[in-house]
C-alpha positions in Angstrom: 107.9 -66.7 155.6 110.8 -68.6 154.7 113.0 -66.8 152.0 112.0 -63.6 153.1 114.1 -61.2 155.9 111.8 -59.7 158.2 112.4 -56.4 158.8 114.9 -54.7 161.6 116.7 -58.6 161.1 119.9 -59.7 159.8 120.2 -62.9 158.0 123.0 -65.5 158.7 123.4 -66.8 155.0 125.6 -70.0 154.3 128.9 -68.5 154.7 131.8 -70.2 156.7 131.9 -70.3 160.3 134.7 -68.1 161.8 137.4 -70.7 163.8 137.6 -69.5 167.4 140.0 -67.4 168.5 141.9 -68.1 171.5 142.0 -64.6 173.8 143.0 -66.2 177.8 143.2 -69.4 179.0 140.8 -71.8 178.1 138.5 -68.7 176.6 137.6 -68.9 173.0 135.3 -66.5 170.8 133.8 -66.6 167.8 132.5 -63.4 166.1 129.2 -63.5 163.3 128.6 -60.2 161.6 125.2 -59.2 160.0 124.3 -55.8 158.3 122.8 -54.6 161.4 124.8 -55.3 164.5 127.5 -58.2 165.8 127.5 -61.1 168.1 130.2 -62.1 169.4 130.0 -65.0 171.8 132.8 -66.3 174.6 133.3 -69.1 176.8 133.0 -67.3 180.2 132.3 -68.2 183.7 129.1 -68.4 185.6 129.0 -66.9 188.8 129.0 -70.4 191.0 131.6 -71.2 188.4 129.6 -73.2 186.3 130.8 -73.1 182.5 128.8 -71.2 180.5 128.7 -68.7 177.2 128.3 -65.1 177.4 127.2 -62.6 174.0 128.3 -59.2 173.4 126.4 -57.5 170.8 127.3 -54.7 169.4 125.6 -52.2 166.4 127.1 -51.4 163.3 128.1 -47.6 162.8 129.3 -48.3 158.9 129.9 -50.7 156.2 132.2 -53.8 158.1 132.9 -51.3 161.5 130.7 -52.5 164.9 130.3 -49.9 167.9 132.6 -52.9 170.4 132.5 -50.3 173.5 129.0 -49.6 173.7 128.2 -53.1 173.5 124.9 -54.9 175.5 126.6 -58.2 177.2 124.4 -61.1 178.9 125.9 -64.5 180.3 123.8 -67.4 179.1 122.5 -69.3 182.1 122.6 -73.0 182.6 118.3 -73.4 181.2 119.3 -71.3 178.2 122.4 -72.9 177.3 120.8 -76.3 176.0 117.8 -74.5 174.3 120.1 -72.3 172.3 122.2 -74.8 171.3 118.8 -76.4 170.1 117.8 -73.8 168.1 121.2 -73.1 166.0 120.9 -76.3 164.0 116.9 -76.5 163.7 115.9 -79.3 166.5 113.9 -76.3 168.3 112.8 -73.5 165.8 113.1 -70.5 168.5 114.1 -69.0 171.8 114.0 -65.7 174.2 114.7 -64.9 176.9 114.6 -61.7 179.2 115.2 -60.3 182.7 119.0 -60.8 182.4 121.5 -58.1 183.9 121.6 -56.5 187.4 118.8 -54.3 186.7 116.9 -56.9 184.6 116.7 -55.0 181.5 118.8 -57.1 178.8 117.1 -60.2 176.9 118.0 -62.3 173.4 116.5 -64.2 171.4 117.4 -66.7 168.5 114.6 -68.2 165.6 116.4 -70.7 162.8 114.6 -70.1 160.1 116.1 -72.8 158.2 118.8 -72.0 155.8 119.1 -68.7 158.5 119.0 -67.8 161.9 118.4 -64.5 163.8 119.6 -63.2 166.5 117.7 -60.5 168.7 119.5 -59.0 171.6 118.8 -55.8 173.9 118.3 -53.5 176.3 115.8 -50.9 177.8 115.1 -49.1 174.1 118.4 -50.2 172.9 118.5 -53.3 170.2 120.2 -55.1 167.8 120.4 -58.5 165.2 122.8 -60.6 163.9 123.4 -63.7 162.3 123.6 -66.6 164.8 126.5 -68.8 164.8 127.9 -72.6 164.6 130.3 -71.3 166.1 128.9 -71.4 169.4 128.1 -74.9 169.4 131.7 -75.7 169.0 132.3 -73.9 172.1 129.1 -75.2 173.9 130.9 -78.6 172.8 134.1 -78.1 174.4 132.7 -76.7 177.5 130.5 -79.7 178.7 131.8 -82.7 176.6 
């Protein structure tokens, strides 16, 4: 299905990635905006003190307007980091993970479709789709050189 955007998905077109923005000491964020949702990748610390990436997804509520107050947040596990990083440049076609959060109700997926990367994130009945971001790779490399 190359070249066509599947229903309910938002495509990442060849736009320059936004530079990481420092938000707190040793924390960076990189946000990708789509027509239906936006994703914010943020360097974070896991419970065991290991470096990881957290992803926030916010639904679009208008043109260039996103509901960050109702965002869905998931933190990538140590095992998920390499798979997600491999999908963005196309080394893997797709990855999907579920059972995130205290009630195991959150999940996300990334799919590389050549010129575009699609991302989906949801929580029991709420879903959002937004473009993936190569800024994620910069964060991953900074956290784990």
